[in-house]
C-alpha positions as CSV (number, residue, x, y, z in Angstrom):
1,M,3.2,-50.5,27.3
2,P,4.8,-47.3,27.8
3,K,3.5,-45.3,30.5
4,E,2.1,-41.7,29.6
5,P,3.3,-38.8,31.3
6,E,1.7,-37.7,34.8
7,Q,-0.2,-35.2,34.5
8,K,-0.9,-31.9,36.9
9,G,-3.9,-31.0,37.9
10,W,-3.6,-28.0,36.2
11,Q,-3.2,-29.8,32.9
12,I,-5.8,-32.2,33.5
13,I,-8.2,-29.1,34.4
14,A,-7.2,-27.5,31.1
15,E,-7.5,-31.1,29.3
16,A,-11.4,-31.3,30.2
17,R,-12.0,-27.7,29.7
18,I,-10.7,-28.0,26.1
19,R,-12.6,-31.6,25.4
20,G,-15.8,-30.1,26.8
21,A,-15.4,-27.0,24.4
22,M,-15.1,-29.4,21.8
23,E,-18.3,-31.6,22.2
24,A,-20.0,-28.4,22.7
25,G,-18.8,-27.6,19.3
26,A,-17.0,-24.4,20.2
27,F,-14.3,-24.7,17.8
28,D,-16.7,-25.8,14.9
29,N,-16.7,-23.6,11.7
30,L,-14.1,-20.9,12.8
31,P,-12.5,-18.6,10.5
32,G,-9.6,-20.5,8.2
33,A,-10.7,-24.1,10.0
34,G,-9.6,-26.4,7.1
35,K,-7.5,-23.6,5.0
36,P,-3.6,-23.7,5.1
37,I,-1.4,-21.3,7.3
38,P,-1.1,-18.4,5.6
39,D,2.9,-17.6,5.0
40,L,3.6,-20.9,6.9
41,D,6.3,-21.7,3.9
42,E,7.9,-18.2,3.8
43,T,11.9,-17.8,5.6
44,Y,11.3,-16.2,8.8
45,D,11.3,-12.3,9.0
46,E,12.0,-10.3,12.3
47,N,9.9,-7.8,10.9
48,W,6.9,-10.0,10.0
49,W,4.6,-8.1,11.9
50,L,5.8,-4.4,10.9
51,K,4.9,-5.4,7.3
52,K,1.8,-7.2,8.1
53,W,0.2,-4.5,9.9
54,M,1.2,-1.9,7.3
55,K,-0.3,-4.0,4.6
56,R,-3.3,-3.8,6.7
57,E,-3.4,-0.4,7.6
58,R,-2.2,0.3,3.8
59,I,0.9,2.3,5.0
60,G,3.2,2.4,2.6
61,I,7.0,3.8,3.1
62,T,7.7,5.7,-0.2
63,P,10.7,7.8,-1.0
64,P,9.4,11.7,-0.8
65,T,10.9,12.2,-5.0
66,L,9.2,8.8,-6.2
67,A,6.2,10.2,-4.5
68,A,6.4,13.3,-6.4
69,R,6.8,11.4,-9.6
70,L,3.6,9.1,-9.2
71,E,1.5,12.8,-8.4
72,I,3.4,14.2,-11.4
73,A,1.5,11.8,-13.5
74,R,-1.4,11.6,-11.9
75,E,-1.8,15.3,-12.0
76,L,-0.6,15.5,-16.4
77,E,-3.5,12.7,-17.0
78,R,-6.3,15.0,-14.9
79,I,-5.1,17.9,-16.2
80,E,-4.6,16.8,-20.2
81,G,-8.4,16.2,-19.3
82,L,-9.8,19.4,-18.1
83,A,-12.2,21.7,-20.3
84,S,-10.4,25.1,-20.5
85,E,-7.2,26.1,-22.2
86,A,-6.8,28.8,-20.0
87,L,-7.1,26.5,-17.0
88,V,-4.9,24.1,-18.5
89,T,-1.9,26.5,-18.7
90,S,-2.3,27.5,-15.6
91,E,-2.5,24.0,-13.6
92,L,0.5,23.6,-15.6
93,A,2.2,26.3,-14.0
94,A,1.1,25.9,-10.8
95,L,2.1,22.1,-11.3
96,N,5.7,23.1,-12.4
97,E,5.6,25.1,-9.1
98,K,5.0,22.2,-6.9
99,I,7.8,20.3,-8.9
100,R,10.5,23.1,-8.6
101,A,9.5,23.3,-5.0
102,Q,10.0,19.8,-4.4
103,N,13.4,19.4,-5.9
104,K,14.5,21.9,-3.5
105,L,13.1,19.5,-0.8
106,A,14.3,16.7,-1.9
107,W,17.0,15.0,0.3
108,A,15.9,11.7,0.8
109,G,16.2,8.3,-2.0
110,P,16.5,8.4,-5.8
111,P,16.9,12.1,-7.4
112,S,13.5,12.8,-9.1
113,L,15.2,13.2,-12.8
114,T,12.2,16.1,-12.6
115,G,13.4,19.6,-14.0
116,G,9.4,20.5,-14.8
117,V,7.1,19.3,-17.4
118,D,7.4,20.8,-20.9
119,E,4.5,22.9,-21.0
120,A,4.4,23.9,-24.5
121,A,4.3,20.3,-25.9
122,I,1.4,18.9,-23.1
123,L,-0.8,22.4,-24.0
124,E,-0.3,21.0,-28.1
125,R,-1.3,17.5,-27.1
126,W,-4.0,19.0,-25.2
127,R,-4.9,21.1,-28.2
128,A,-5.2,18.5,-30.3
129,K,-6.9,15.8,-28.6
130,N,-9.9,18.9,-27.9
131,R,-9.2,20.7,-31.8
132,P,-12.8,20.5,-33.2
133,A,-13.4,17.7,-35.9
């Protein structure tokens, strides 16, 4: 019969407390009980904690030029929904000014590849969409 390893005093106390808590139901209905441990099969990544924190806090690291592209797309969508041609024209001019300012500051990430938006083409598309039937 194999001899059990000798336990020290603190180990005996810890085991007794754990057993008592189990009997009292302290470990019943814990969140995640019966579910697999998330990311257990993933390869080790030394920055796992940073990535989880960024995801939880919804923090992104987008290069300024890519962020500018996304902003331009959103802004064009908003502008095309405006009701007045004069407002569309002024908003397009303001957007082109923002693009020029961003291009002067672009120092990191891929190039913006945006020299500005074609105001005439967008205005023509807006007119066609908003032309009375």
